[in-house]
PLY file of the C-alpha trace (Angstrom):
ply
format ascii 1.0
element vertex 115
property float x
property float y
property float z
element edge 114
property int vertex1
property int vertex2
end_header
0.88 8.89 18.12
0.12 7.20 14.82
2.96 5.34 13.20
2.87 3.48 9.91
5.85 1.37 8.88
6.04 -0.07 5.38
8.25 -2.94 4.35
8.58 -5.54 1.63
9.79 -3.45 -1.25
12.81 -4.38 -3.28
14.28 -5.14 -6.67
12.23 -7.59 -8.72
12.18 -8.80 -12.29
9.21 -7.93 -14.49
6.51 -10.54 -14.18
7.32 -11.24 -10.55
5.30 -10.51 -7.43
5.77 -8.66 -4.19
3.89 -8.38 -0.95
4.19 -5.07 0.83
3.35 -4.71 4.50
2.19 -1.73 6.53
2.38 -2.19 10.30
0.27 0.33 12.17
0.50 1.55 15.73
-1.48 4.20 17.53
-4.43 3.52 15.27
-6.55 0.50 14.37
-7.00 -0.07 10.67
-10.06 -2.15 11.54
-11.67 1.10 12.65
-10.16 3.74 10.37
-9.31 1.73 7.26
-6.08 2.02 5.32
-4.94 3.01 1.86
-1.95 2.25 -0.31
-0.58 4.96 -2.57
2.39 5.02 -4.84
4.54 7.70 -6.41
6.29 6.78 -9.59
9.03 9.07 -10.94
7.62 12.15 -12.63
4.07 11.53 -11.47
1.92 12.64 -8.59
1.13 10.28 -5.77
-1.77 8.04 -6.78
-4.14 5.73 -4.96
-3.45 2.03 -5.48
-5.96 0.36 -3.17
-8.07 0.94 -0.10
-9.55 -1.20 2.64
-12.27 0.03 4.95
-12.52 -0.73 8.64
-15.14 -3.32 7.78
-12.83 -5.04 5.31
-14.33 -3.80 2.05
-11.69 -3.29 -0.61
-11.67 -0.72 -3.37
-9.37 -0.16 -6.32
-9.17 2.56 -8.94
-10.02 1.16 -12.36
-6.39 1.48 -13.44
-5.28 -0.76 -10.55
-7.86 -3.52 -10.83
-6.50 -6.95 -11.57
-2.90 -6.93 -10.36
-3.21 -5.38 -6.89
-4.77 -7.02 -3.86
-5.10 -5.30 -0.49
-5.79 -7.27 2.67
-5.46 -6.85 6.40
-4.67 -8.79 9.54
-6.63 -7.36 12.46
-4.60 -9.22 15.06
-1.30 -7.89 13.74
-2.87 -4.53 12.85
-1.08 -4.82 9.54
-2.28 -4.16 6.01
-0.76 -5.88 2.99
-0.53 -5.03 -0.67
0.08 -7.93 -3.01
1.25 -6.95 -6.48
1.27 -9.52 -9.29
2.77 -9.43 -12.79
4.98 -6.50 -11.95
5.93 -4.13 -14.75
8.78 -1.63 -14.97
6.20 1.17 -14.81
5.26 -0.04 -11.33
8.63 1.25 -10.13
8.21 3.83 -7.42
7.74 4.42 -3.72
4.71 2.79 -2.11
3.13 4.43 0.93
0.41 3.46 3.31
-1.96 6.12 4.52
-4.77 6.51 6.97
-6.73 9.42 8.33
-8.21 10.11 11.72
-9.88 13.24 12.97
-9.23 14.84 9.57
-5.50 14.34 9.98
-3.55 12.43 7.37
-0.95 9.92 8.47
1.69 8.56 6.11
4.42 6.00 6.38
7.93 6.60 5.15
7.37 4.49 2.05
9.01 1.41 0.61
10.83 1.43 -2.73
9.78 -1.00 -5.44
12.04 -1.30 -8.48
11.05 -3.52 -11.39
13.56 -4.38 -14.12
13.17 -6.16 -17.45
0 1
1 2
2 3
3 4
4 5
5 6
6 7
7 8
8 9
9 10
10 11
11 12
12 13
13 14
14 15
15 16
16 17
17 18
18 19
19 20
20 21
21 22
22 23
23 24
24 25
25 26
26 27
27 28
28 29
29 30
30 31
31 32
32 33
33 34
34 35
35 36
36 37
37 38
38 39
39 40
40 41
41 42
42 43
43 44
44 45
45 46
46 47
47 48
48 49
49 50
50 51
51 52
52 53
53 54
54 55
55 56
56 57
57 58
58 59
59 60
60 61
61 62
62 63
63 64
64 65
65 66
66 67
67 68
68 69
69 70
70 71
71 72
72 73
73 74
74 75
75 76
76 77
77 78
78 79
79 80
80 81
81 82
82 83
83 84
84 85
85 86
86 87
87 88
88 89
89 90
90 91
91 92
92 93
93 94
94 95
95 96
96 97
97 98
98 99
99 100
100 101
101 102
102 103
103 104
104 105
105 106
106 107
107 108
108 109
109 110
110 111
111 112
112 113
113 114
């Protein structure tokens, strides 16, 4: 059974940084890859960053510059570093992976950025 557990969210002042973690079990991100999504209030869930099984990273144009995804194969954990946080980054951040055409989501971690 695939389980994804996010952590690292919290309350942070604008301009600060956070590192989110996604610990995976029942699946190897080094094989299947992993994605980070976020859902900000009033918006649909959107892709923030992706890492392939081979370690290649990809970011939507709107996310380039302040988001960095990385992974630790030994810990089977994927990280999302966010720099220069803005209030509009407030939302729930989810990790996601797919295997055999089945989507797997974590429960999400809340990030709240205040001025």
